[in-house]
N, C-alpha and C positions, 0 to 999 in steps of 0.2 A: 793940885798935881799939874806938872808943866805939861803941855800938848806935845805929843812925838810927832816927828817928822813923818811925813808920808812915806819916804824911802824906807825908813826903819820898820815902819809897820808892814811894807811888803816883805822886807827880809825876814821879819818875824813870822810872817804867814807861811813863807817858804820853809822856815826851819820847822814850824809845827807840822806842816805836812810831810816833812822829810823823816820826823819823829814817829808820826804815825805810821807811815809807809815802812819805816824799820821795824817797828813794834809788830806789824802785820806780818812782816816777812819772817820775823823771828818766830813768830808762834807756828808758821807753816812748816819751817825747817825742824821744829822740835817735835812734832806730832809723830814722825816715823820714829823717832826714838822711844817712844812709849810702847809701840806695839810688840817689838821683840823682845823677849824675856832674856835678860843678861847681855844684852848687846853692848858693844864699847862706844862711849860717847865720843870717841875721836873719829868716828866714821863721818861725822859732819854732814857737809853739803855734798861730800862725794857718794855716800851711801845713797843720798837722794838721787843724785845723777845716775848712780847704777841702777837704781831701781827702776827708773823711768826708762833706761836702756834696755833693761832686761825684762821689763813689764810683760810683755807677749809671751817670752819663754816661760816666765813663771807662771803665766795664766795656763799655758799648755801642759806645763808640768803638773800644775795642780789638777786640771781635768783629767789628765792621764792617770794620776793617783786615785782620783776620786771613785773608781769602780770598785777597786779593791777594798777601799776603806768603807763603801756604802754596802756591800756585798753581805758581810757577816751581819751587819744590822739587818738587812732584808731577810737573811735566814732566820735571824733569832724572831722577827715579827712575824714569820709564818709557821713556826713551831707552835703546836697546839699547848695550851695550858695543860696541867695533868688532871685526869677525871677525878670526880668525885667518888666516894665509895658507893653511893646510891647509883649514879651512873654506871660505873663497873658492874654493880650487882646486876643492873637492868640490862647491860651488855650480856653478861654471862648467862641470865635467863632466856634472853632472845636467841643466843647462840644454840642454847640447849634446846629450846623448842624446835628451831630448825633441824637441829638433828635428829631428835625424837621423830619430827615430821617425816625426814627422809627414810627413817627406819620403818615407821608404820606404813609409808607408801611401799616399801620393799615387801614386808609383810604381806599386805592386801594383794599386792600384784601375785604373790606366791601363792596365796589361799585362791584367788580367782582362777589362776592357771590349774592348780591341783583339782578344782572342783570342777571345771570343764573337762579335765581328763577323766575324773571319776564319773561323771555325768554321761560322757560319750561312751565309756566302757560299760555303765549300767545300761544305757538305753541298747547298746549292742547285744549286751546279755539277755535283756528282756525280749528283744525282737528274736534272737535264736530260740528262746525258751518257748515263746509262742508259736512261733513256726514249726518247730519239732512237735509242739503238742497238737498242732492242726493235722500232722500226718499221721499214718498209722503207726501203731507202736511197733510192729514188726512186719514189714511188707512181704516177708518170706514165711511168714508163718501163718498157716490157714487152720490150724488146730482149733476146733471148737471147744469152748469154755462155757459151762452151766452157769448161767446169770439169773437170779431171781429178783425181781423188781416188786416190793411190797405196794399194796394199795395205798394211795395218798402220798407217795413219794414225790419230792420236789425235785426240779431239775439239778439242784445243788446236791441232794442226797443220792441222786441216781448218779451223777458224776463220781462221787465218791465210792459208791459200789462198783462201778466199772473200773476205776483206778485201783481198788483193793482188789479185783480179780484179774487183774493184768490184761485187761482188754484195750484200755487207752493209757497214755501217758500221764495225763494231769486232769483230775476232776473239776479243778477251778477252771482251766481252759475249755472244758465241755460245757460247764454252767454259763460262762459268758458267750460261748458261740451260740449256745441255743436260745439265749436272750436275745442277742444281737439280730438272729435270723428269727426271731418270734416264734420259735418251736414251743409249743406246749400240748398238753392232751396226751403226754406218754402214757401208754396201757402198762398197767401191771402184770405181772407173769412171769413165766420162767422162758429164759431165751437161751439160745445156743449162738454164742457170737464168737469171733476170732479176732486175733491182735493185728491182722492185715486188712481189717475193715476200716473204712474211712468214717470221719464223724457224720458226713452226711447219711453213708450207709446204715450205721447204728441208730440215729435219729429217725431214720424212716422205717426200720424195724419196729422201734419203741412205739412210733405214731400209730402204725397199723397194727400193731400187737402180733406181728408176724414171727416172733422169735421162738415161740413154744405154745404148746396147747395148754389151755387152762381146763381146770377140773370141770367147771360149769360156766356156760356162756348164757346170763341172764339179761333178757331184754325187757325194759319198761317201756310200755307204749306211751305215746303222746296223750296226753289227758288223764292219765292215772292219777288219782289222788292217794294219800298217805294209806288209807285203809286197804285199797286194791294192790298198792305196792307191798303191804304187809302179805297179803294172800299170796303175791308171786314169789317172795322170798322164802315164805314157809314151805310152799310146794316144790321150788326148786334148789333152795340152798339146805334145806332141813334145820333151818332155824325157825324156832316158834315166832308166830306173828305176836303174840302178847309181849315178847322180849323186844321186837322191833317197835312196837307202839311205846312201850316203856322208855325206849331210848329216845323216841320223840317227843315225851314229855319232860326227858331229863334236862332240868334248867344248867345244871353243871356243864352237860356235854354241848348245850348250845352256847354256852359262855366260851369254851374252849374254841369252837368253830368261828365265834363272832370276833375272837382276838385274832384268829388266822384269816377272816376273810372279811375286813371290817367295811370295806366299800359295799360288798355284797349284803351283809347282816345289818347295818346300823338301823335301817327303817323297820326291819323285823324286830330288832330287840326292843323298839319303842312302841310296837303295836300293842293295843289292848283290846281284851276279849278274844283273843285267836284260840282255836282248837290245838292246832299244833304249829309251832314257830317255824318249823321247817317246810311246812306245806307249801308248794310252788318252787322250793329250792332244791328238789331231787330231780336232775335232769333226766328227761326220758332217753334213754340211749341203751346200747347193748354193753354190758359190763362183764369181764373176766373175773370169775371167782376161783381162787385156790383154797384146797383143803387146809383147814387150820387159820385161814385169815378171820380176825375176829369181827364183830359186827359193827363196831365203831370204825374201824379202818374202812371197811366195805361202805358204809354210809359217808364217810368222809369223802370218798373217791367220787360220789355222786354230786355231793355239794362243791368238790373241786371242778367238775366238769361244768356245773352252773356257772360258776366264777368264771370260768375259761370263756364261755358263751356270751356272758353278759359284760365282760371287760371292754370289748369295743364301743360300748354304748354308754357306758359311765357318764360321760361328757355330754352325749346328747340328753339324756336324763335329766341331769343338771339344768342344762339351758333351757329345756323345756319347764323348768318349775316342777318337776315330778320326783318321785322317790322309786326305789326299786321294788318296793311293796305296793306302789300305786300300779306301775307297769305290770308287774307279774298278776296283780289281781284283776285288772282288764285283760290281759292275754289268757288267763285262765277261763274267763268268760267268752272270749272270742273263740278259744280253741274248739268249745263245744257247739257255739252257735254257728259257725261256719264252715263250709266244706273245702273251700278254696281260697287263693290269697286274695282275690279281687273281692270277695263277700267279706272276708274277715277285715279288710282294710276300710269297707263301707261300715260295716258294723261298729268298728272301733270309733268312727267317727261320730255314730249315731249315739254311742255312749257318751262321747265328750260333749256333744250337744245337749245331752240331757242334764249332765253334771252343770254345763254353763248356765243353765236357767234354774237350777236346783230343782229338777224333776228327780225322782227315784229311777234307778236304773231298770228296775223291772225285770229280771232276767230269771226264767224258770230253773237255770242252772244253780243259782243261789238258794232256790227253794229246796232242790234235790238236796244240796249239801247240807242246810239246815236241818233238813229231816234224817239225814244219814241215810238215805235209800237211794237205790238206782232203778229208775223205772221210766217207761215212755212218756207219759202224761201227766200232767200237774193239775190236781183239782182246785176248785175255788176254796175249799177248806184248807188245802195245804198252804194257800197264800196267806194264812192267818197265824201259821207257826211262829212261836215266839222265840226267836234267836236274833242275835246281832248279824248273822249272816242272811237274814231276810231282806233282800233288797227291793221287795214291794213295799214294805213298812218302813225302811230306814233309807234314809239319803245317804250320797257318798259312795265311798268305794267299799265300805263295809271293813270288818276286822284285817282281811287279807285274802290270799289266793284261796281258789275252791279246788284246785288241782295243779298238776305240773305241766304247764303249757310247752310247746314245741318253740323253736326259734322263730318260725313263720309267724307265728303269733304274735310274738314280742316285737317283730319287725313291723307288723300290721300297726300295733298301739304306737309305735314310735313314729310311723310313716303313714298315717292314716288318709283314707281318700277323702277330699274335702266334699260336703253335700249339706243340704238343710233338712235332713229327715229326722224325725223323732220317734219312729215308730219301725219296726219290720217283723215280719212273720215267715216261717219256713213251711213249705209243703214237705211234709216227712216222707212222702211216697216218692218224691222226685229229687228233693234235697233243694228245689229252687227257693230262692229268699226273695220277699217282695217288701218294698219300702214304701213308708207313707208319711207325709207331713202334718196331717191332722188324725185327731182319734175317730172322725167319721170314716176317713179313708181306711184306716187300719181295721175297722171293725167289718168293712165291707171285704176286705181282702181276706181276713179271718174266716168269714161266712163262705166265701168262694173256695178258698184253698184248703182249709183245714175242716170245717164242719161238714161240709159237702163229702169228704173222704169217708165219714163216718158210714 
């Protein structure tokens, strides 16, 4: 191959560069032809020029139209997809529960308001009823009404009688009124009461027994035993003593009383070897007797009186570790051994001192009860009587009370005067009681104040 001339080589390079430049220019001018769809090929370089000159306006126009074209797409993207059946069911249930909750809330509100209104009305009605029941039935009616209160009637039964006889408005109000004011011990009898009397006035009449005259007023002295009470009943009430003693031995009658007065008679029911279970429980007092009253009712009123006296002391008895049977047993001895409150309290402590060291009580009162006799002096032979009531030979309290003690003797047992004596002896002529710590001191006092009086 022949060598080319340098000038030719330069021309050749220029031609190649021109061709390359022309090819690139052609590609640039043809690119816009491919973008528009269906555009005319004759636009040529002029379209390119036009596009360049109007580029800014086209860009602005495109931006201006972008908002309405994008808005539907955005709206479609924000629209929630349709809920599934499960979701729809949950929504319906939730909506139903909310609706039910609102209904229930309204119903509860209505019920509460209704109850408050009813409660207010009821409270006001009760207040009016009680207030009216506490007032006289008829303040302008002073006409006397004959009312009979049977023996052993409770406050509730008395209230019912007074209401039935048109003396008070409400027996129930009377019952609660007397209990609230601790009014007990109403006396049986025939009363002349009027509708213009207040509950205070009626209660006072029933407590004092001033409503009418009884056929017989029977007084049971302090320290009387069942045998002596039987004599008094036969003499004053024309009821045979044997009938009274038979009632004292009647277990069915005792059980009826036990059910009615459990706190009073629980320990008596458990006692063994007693002669009469109601010994000590027939309180010494004055009782009204009305013709036709049966013996059971009359005796029940005596037991009821004992329960009324003992009620304030039940808790004290329990706190001291005693029983009612123990208290009445010692009180029945104190009743006969002492003549005044001071001696009774000292004697009660002497008995407790002996019991504490397991010494027999050794009271002559127990011997007389065991013998069934009432006499001034006790012999050495009497001390040997075979009986559970013999507290010379038997230790402890014995079976039960030896008579029916007073409230003062009961209080002496529950509040004895502290001492360290184990013996005492009374001067029968003066009633003076002498106390000793030892047997030697006691024997000397007996020789001085008892034997020398013979």
